[in-house]
MILUMMAR-995715 format. One line per 8 residues: their letters; for each residue z, y, x of C-alpha. Coordinates in Angstrom, 3 decimals. Layout:
N
a = Z:Y:X; ... .
//
This chain:
407
mkfahvfa = -186.581:-129.337:-255.070; -187.715:-128.306:-251.616; -186.112:-125.083:-250.333; -189.419:-123.787:-248.947; -190.892:-123.982:-252.398; -187.811:-122.275:-253.878; -188.026:-119.426:-251.338; -191.737:-118.968:-252.110 .
eaframla = -190.896:-118.787:-255.856; -188.136:-116.268:-255.065; -190.453:-113.944:-253.236; -193.119:-114.246:-255.934; -190.522:-113.218:-258.509; -189.522:-110.210:-256.349; -193.151:-109.083:-255.958; -193.849:-109.486:-259.647 .
nplrtmlt = -191.890:-106.241:-260.305; -191.862:-104.420:-256.950; -190.524:-101.074:-258.255; -187.617:-102.776:-260.086; -186.904:-104.916:-257.059; -186.913:-101.892:-254.724; -184.514:-99.948:-256.941; -182.241:-103.019:-257.141 .
mlgiiigi = -182.270:-103.323:-253.335; -181.459:-99.625:-252.731; -177.670:-99.997:-253.096; -177.591:-102.996:-250.739; -179.772:-101.179:-248.198; -177.398:-98.154:-248.181; -174.361:-100.415:-247.988; -175.617:-102.567:-245.115 .
asvvlmla = -176.777:-99.476:-243.159; -173.318:-97.997:-243.647; -171.619:-101.162:-242.451; -173.806:-101.314:-239.302; -173.288:-97.623:-238.560; -169.536:-98.057:-239.123; -169.389:-100.653:-236.366; -171.727:-98.666:-234.139 .
igdgikkf = -169.651:-95.472:-234.546; -166.441:-97.364:-233.741; -167.991:-98.839:-230.587; -169.612:-95.505:-229.706; -166.371:-93.565:-229.900; -164.614:-96.118:-227.784; -167.312:-95.957:-225.143; -167.257:-92.163:-225.282 .
idkqlavl = -163.497:-92.077:-224.721; -163.732:-94.675:-221.918; -166.472:-92.661:-220.257; -164.486:-89.409:-220.468; -161.355:-91.125:-219.114; -163.442:-92.564:-216.250; -164.517:-89.017:-215.384; -160.984:-87.647:-215.677 .
gsnlvlvq = -159.370:-90.536:-213.915; -157.071:-93.109:-215.518; -153.374:-92.626:-216.434; -153.496:-88.861:-215.698; -151.245:-86.030:-216.800; -151.672:-82.300:-216.241; -148.628:-80.219:-215.318; -149.142:-76.526:-216.146 .
sdtrknvg = -147.098:-73.345:-215.940; -145.852:-72.556:-219.429; -144.368:-69.637:-221.378; -140.771:-68.546:-221.120; -138.829:-65.745:-222.777; -138.661:-62.853:-220.412; -137.031:-59.540:-221.447; -137.685:-60.374:-225.125 .
arlrsgsv = -141.375:-60.899:-224.656; -143.353:-64.133:-224.847; -145.771:-64.602:-221.970; -149.125:-66.261:-222.397; -149.295:-69.896:-221.289; -150.405:-70.136:-217.659; -150.225:-66.371:-217.095; -147.269:-66.808:-214.748 .
qtltvdda = -147.545:-69.441:-211.996; -144.187:-71.220:-211.875; -145.466:-74.293:-210.045; -145.667:-74.665:-206.267; -147.103:-76.956:-203.649; -143.552:-78.180:-203.036; -143.361:-79.275:-206.694; -146.488:-81.319:-206.201 .
qqinslas = -145.077:-82.924:-203.047; -141.840:-83.884:-204.858; -143.760:-85.222:-207.858; -145.815:-87.315:-205.438; -142.586:-88.980:-204.203; -141.494:-90.214:-207.653; -141.454:-93.979:-208.076; -143.602:-93.923:-211.215 .
vggaapml = -146.262:-91.624:-209.672; -149.336:-92.996:-207.919; -150.444:-89.580:-206.664; -150.243:-85.870:-207.380; -152.532:-83.008:-206.343; -151.803:-79.251:-206.595; -154.752:-77.103:-207.777; -155.963:-73.549:-207.601 .
stfsqiay = -159.065:-72.534:-209.552; -161.416:-69.585:-209.876; -165.077:-68.812:-210.699; -167.075:-67.549:-207.738; -170.619:-66.711:-206.703; -172.051:-69.531:-204.623; -175.105:-68.685:-202.504; -177.425:-70.389:-200.054 .
gnansnsq = -180.547:-68.509:-198.971; -182.187:-67.104:-202.084; -180.493:-69.606:-204.403; -177.169:-68.754:-206.084; -174.921:-69.996:-208.886; -171.723:-68.925:-210.605; -169.509:-72.013:-210.344; -165.904:-73.021:-210.505 .
vqgttpet = -164.211:-73.315:-207.153; -161.101:-75.453:-206.888; -158.624:-75.426:-204.046; -157.020:-78.839:-203.778; -155.822:-81.669:-201.495; -157.377:-85.019:-200.491; -155.166:-86.748:-203.085; -157.336:-85.408:-205.907 .
fkirnlrm = -160.326:-87.594:-204.856; -158.300:-90.751:-205.440; -156.477:-89.869:-208.645; -159.555:-88.342:-210.344; -161.962:-91.105:-209.272; -164.165:-88.699:-207.375; -166.897:-90.579:-205.474; -168.833:-89.295:-202.501 .
gkgiplse = -172.614:-89.376:-202.765; -173.039:-87.893:-199.313; -170.760:-86.779:-196.490; -166.980:-86.983:-196.439; -164.135:-85.661:-198.690; -161.556:-83.114:-197.712; -158.906:-84.294:-195.240; -155.324:-83.410:-194.366 .
vdiasasr = -156.617:-81.798:-191.171; -158.745:-79.435:-193.315; -155.626:-78.539:-195.301; -153.430:-78.029:-192.250; -156.007:-75.884:-190.425; -157.278:-74.045:-193.563; -160.792:-75.068:-192.599; -163.681:-73.327:-194.312 .
vavlgkkl = -165.316:-76.467:-195.611; -166.573:-77.390:-199.090; -167.515:-80.456:-201.158; -170.174:-79.689:-203.756; -170.891:-81.203:-207.169; -174.149:-83.194:-207.400; -175.967:-80.754:-209.709; -174.902:-77.688:-207.725 .
aeelfykn = -176.127:-79.286:-204.478; -179.534:-79.919:-206.105; -179.754:-76.346:-207.364; -178.950:-74.820:-203.990; -180.706:-77.213:-201.621; -183.308:-78.943:-203.855; -184.395:-81.966:-201.763; -182.941:-80.777:-198.442 .
dpigqtir = -179.815:-82.360:-196.995; -176.878:-80.025:-197.673; -174.495:-81.706:-195.210; -173.682:-79.351:-192.327; -175.321:-76.375:-194.040; -173.416:-73.096:-194.528; -173.003:-71.637:-198.022; -171.350:-68.386:-199.060 .
idnqsfqv = -168.538:-68.335:-201.636; -167.851:-64.739:-202.640; -169.449:-63.677:-199.341; -167.140:-66.014:-197.375; -168.862:-68.650:-195.182; -168.147:-72.336:-195.867; -169.663:-75.407:-194.302; -170.754:-78.179:-196.701 .
igvldneg = -169.173:-81.525:-195.614; -169.848:-83.632:-198.727; -171.538:-83.988:-202.151; -169.898:-85.726:-205.118; -171.682:-88.546:-206.963; -169.767:-87.999:-210.275; -171.323:-86.675:-213.479; -169.951:-85.617:-216.842 .
qsfdtgdi = -167.317:-83.277:-218.257; -163.889:-82.906:-216.771; -160.729:-81.486:-218.321; -160.532:-78.479:-216.013; -163.964:-77.993:-214.472; -166.348:-78.321:-217.377; -169.400:-79.961:-215.769; -168.065:-81.775:-212.748 .
gqvvlvpi = -171.531:-81.682:-211.219; -171.183:-77.873:-210.825; -167.795:-77.782:-209.109; -166.960:-76.732:-205.575; -163.872:-78.252:-203.870; -162.257:-76.498:-200.925; -158.910:-76.942:-199.112; -156.088:-75.377:-201.152 .
starvali = -154.864:-73.542:-198.092; -158.298:-72.009:-197.519; -158.632:-71.073:-201.203; -155.343:-69.170:-201.083; -156.268:-67.318:-197.917; -159.901:-66.488:-198.616; -160.595:-66.715:-202.362; -157.605:-66.784:-204.728 .
rtptprsv = -154.638:-64.473:-204.773; -151.350:-66.158:-205.787; -147.950:-64.589:-206.679; -146.332:-66.394:-203.730; -147.725:-68.229:-200.664; -146.827:-71.596:-202.276; -147.921:-71.033:-205.901; -150.391:-73.269:-207.641 .
ayivaqak = -152.149:-72.998:-210.987; -151.463:-76.595:-212.051; -150.757:-80.089:-210.784; -152.652:-83.279:-211.621; -150.521:-86.451:-211.487; -151.433:-90.094:-211.912; -149.108:-92.882:-212.989; -149.131:-96.128:-211.036 .
saeqvndm = -150.076:-98.017:-214.210; -150.836:-97.300:-217.877; -147.460:-98.736:-218.824; -145.657:-96.173:-216.610; -147.288:-93.014:-217.962; -144.448:-92.149:-220.370; -141.907:-92.916:-217.636; -143.850:-90.632:-215.266 .
vadieell = -143.836:-87.795:-217.819; -140.049:-88.120:-218.274; -139.506:-88.255:-214.500; -141.671:-85.160:-213.921; -139.897:-83.181:-216.608; -136.462:-84.136:-215.204; -137.542:-83.316:-211.662; -139.049:-79.897:-212.497 .
rdrhrira = -136.137:-78.830:-214.706; -133.832:-79.655:-211.817; -135.994:-77.906:-209.196; -136.519:-74.821:-211.334; -132.834:-74.759:-212.244; -133.487:-74.689:-216.009; -130.357:-74.912:-218.081; -129.981:-77.433:-220.877 .
ddaddfrv = -130.436:-74.828:-223.628; -133.385:-73.025:-221.980; -137.072:-73.707:-222.581; -139.178:-75.317:-219.822; -141.340:-73.046:-217.672; -143.936:-75.796:-217.482; -145.571:-78.305:-219.815; -146.944:-81.791:-219.204 .
vnfgefak = -150.205:-82.749:-220.982; -150.731:-86.455:-221.369; -154.434:-87.327:-221.536; -153.585:-90.781:-222.803; -152.365:-89.176:-226.069; -155.747:-87.455:-226.429; -157.428:-90.853:-226.018; -155.184:-92.327:-228.773 .
qgeaigkg = -155.978:-89.390:-231.037; -159.700:-89.861:-230.377; -159.523:-93.560:-231.149; -157.563:-92.821:-234.381; -160.193:-90.312:-235.457; -162.886:-92.849:-234.639; -161.146:-95.500:-236.709; -160.795:-93.033:-239.546 .
lafalgfi = -164.507:-92.185:-239.503; -165.443:-95.842:-239.314; -163.125:-96.685:-242.209; -164.532:-93.901:-244.339; -168.089:-95.009:-243.563; -167.120:-98.620:-244.214; -165.582:-97.663:-247.573; -168.858:-95.942:-248.547 .
gavslvvg = -170.668:-99.076:-247.469; -168.345:-101.317:-249.451; -168.814:-99.193:-252.595; -172.587:-99.257:-252.117; -172.556:-103.017:-251.679; -170.489:-103.507:-254.866; -172.792:-101.161:-256.818; -175.833:-102.875:-255.333 .
gigimnim = -174.341:-106.274:-256.120; -173.754:-105.325:-259.741; -177.313:-104.109:-259.861; -178.527:-107.484:-258.562; -176.407:-109.333:-261.128; -177.813:-107.149:-263.889; -181.415:-107.585:-262.808; -180.922:-111.369:-262.422 .
lvsvtert = -179.469:-111.579:-265.969; -182.541:-109.679:-267.231; -184.728:-112.082:-265.233; -183.035:-115.092:-266.764; -183.639:-113.660:-270.257; -187.286:-112.831:-269.446; -187.938:-116.260:-268.021; -186.071:-118.344:-270.595 .
reigirma = -189.241:-120.136:-271.749; -190.191:-120.829:-268.098; -186.772:-122.353:-267.515; -187.234:-124.554:-270.604; -190.663:-125.771:-269.382; -189.251:-126.574:-265.892; -186.433:-128.633:-267.412; -188.762:-130.361:-269.835 .
igampsdv = -190.946:-131.666:-267.025; -187.963:-132.966:-265.009; -186.155:-130.063:-263.303; -182.427:-130.596:-263.016; -179.865:-127.864:-263.906; -178.987:-127.733:-260.171; -182.662:-126.962:-259.380; -182.602:-124.028:-261.791 .
lwqfliea = -179.285:-122.822:-260.323; -180.639:-122.970:-256.795; -183.809:-121.193:-257.837; -182.063:-118.114:-259.258; -179.312:-118.153:-256.618; -181.847:-118.128:-253.798; -183.742:-115.314:-255.528; -180.551:-113.203:-255.453 .
vaicvvsg = -179.794:-114.113:-251.866; -183.420:-113.330:-250.866; -183.164:-109.878:-252.411; -179.947:-109.225:-250.488; -181.238:-110.609:-247.184; -184.399:-108.510:-247.352; -182.231:-105.512:-248.264; -180.021:-106.293:-245.291 .
vigialsm = -182.999:-106.397:-242.915; -184.198:-103.041:-244.196; -180.617:-101.651:-243.943; -180.289:-102.830:-240.343; -183.661:-101.248:-239.472; -182.558:-98.018:-241.144; -179.276:-97.941:-239.231; -181.122:-98.606:-235.921 .
glaaavna = -183.484:-95.713:-236.685; -180.544:-93.396:-237.452; -178.765:-94.548:-234.277; -181.930:-93.842:-232.239; -182.121:-90.371:-233.758; -178.493:-89.641:-232.818; -179.021:-90.974:-229.282; -182.072:-88.724:-228.917 .
tgtfeltv = -179.831:-85.663:-229.241; -177.977:-86.739:-226.081; -174.562:-85.697:-227.526; -173.375:-89.109:-228.617; -174.325:-92.717:-228.006; -174.677:-95.233:-230.844; -175.536:-98.849:-230.011; -176.378:-101.309:-232.788 .
gmrailia = -175.230:-104.577:-231.177; -175.679:-108.218:-232.182; -172.177:-108.266:-233.672; -173.068:-105.513:-236.142; -176.367:-107.211:-237.038; -174.657:-110.569:-237.551; -171.884:-109.100:-239.676; -174.437:-107.145:-241.782 .
tlfsgfvg = -176.544:-110.246:-242.319; -173.519:-112.314:-243.390; -172.410:-109.489:-245.700; -175.792:-109.252:-247.391; -175.896:-113.055:-247.881; -172.360:-113.097:-249.274; -173.199:-110.337:-251.770; -176.275:-112.303:-252.895 .
vffgfypa = -174.206:-115.482:-253.440; -171.252:-113.720:-255.080; -173.250:-111.591:-257.534; -176.069:-114.034:-258.036; -174.009:-117.073:-258.859; -173.138:-116.114:-262.462; -176.738:-115.406:-263.583; -177.912:-118.582:-261.764 .
rrasklqp = -175.181:-120.692:-263.400; -176.064:-119.208:-266.791; -179.645:-120.148:-266.339; -178.758:-123.647:-265.307; -176.641:-124.123:-268.503; -179.488:-123.289:-270.890; -180.696:-126.102:-273.121; -184.413:-127.001:-272.757 .
veclrye = -185.010:-127.259:-276.482; -183.526:-123.806:-277.161; -185.475:-122.354:-274.225; -188.805:-123.689:-275.571; -188.037:-122.187:-278.946; -187.363:-118.729:-277.341; -189.940:-116.103:-278.057 .
//
């Protein structure tokens, strides 16, 4: 029996009862769509985390001032600045550390001509450009000379530069930060959300020495709000955290039974948590898909058994004119597989439509790749073979004489 002829017969059988066929296919469609979306969500979450880590910088930790008991009261985290520029310099000298940058931060009014914006201003050092993967779109970054001389210079985020200067070149222009004059020396090329700036395209970077003198009051001349540190490699992040904690406890003269006056936030742990959540969501969706596939498969088995009963006389006639039991088996098995494959195609199309709808919101990116399509197609074919084999085998075992007598 030629397979082309068998496939044609299979599709004719499907179209003979279109409503019944569509209801049978529904479970498989939902299951396949769930499987494809499961894979797309897993890949999407991984890409999202990788994108965020690329914005933050790799292998980073954040060292913040933390609460300590003081005269029986508990102070709010970060309300007392216990970290200093000297702490950052000492952290930078640790063997496990690739770089460390002290930070001061405030929100200020940024103005140029008639344009103005309320943006976050960060006082920092040149080290922050390297450890946070900050790229220059125009101009130059902050330098050690700017820090030493407390120069009134600024590097702007990409979006902020566009808001203030539109299509004009901002390099060399003078902006006002809280009515203090600063010369623009560079514009960042980075985009996205950062852990401490929100939209990195709206940030203003100035020398930390200038920020302390002109913009931000600190408890002492050496105080900083927090320190960003980068490990030399991903394998050394935990070692770096331990080294920083040991160094700061020693520098701040914290006794063994006293609480730290700082805390170290490991962004790698956030990434692991995000991946775990992503895997959990993918597993839950995959479980739903598996249940739908099983239910759909049982529906296909049921409808194929009904079809065998309805077509008993047809089976007898085919066998009487020379069809072999294997021909009958292949006929019904291919019908089951055809139903599943068509359901799989519809399920893949549905998942791609849902992914496009999610992508249109701009909040999350789902990509239905060839791997997901291939897996979904194989799944649908497997379901057809698995649940279609019993009805097909039952049809092939019928006796021609008994079939011809069937009313």
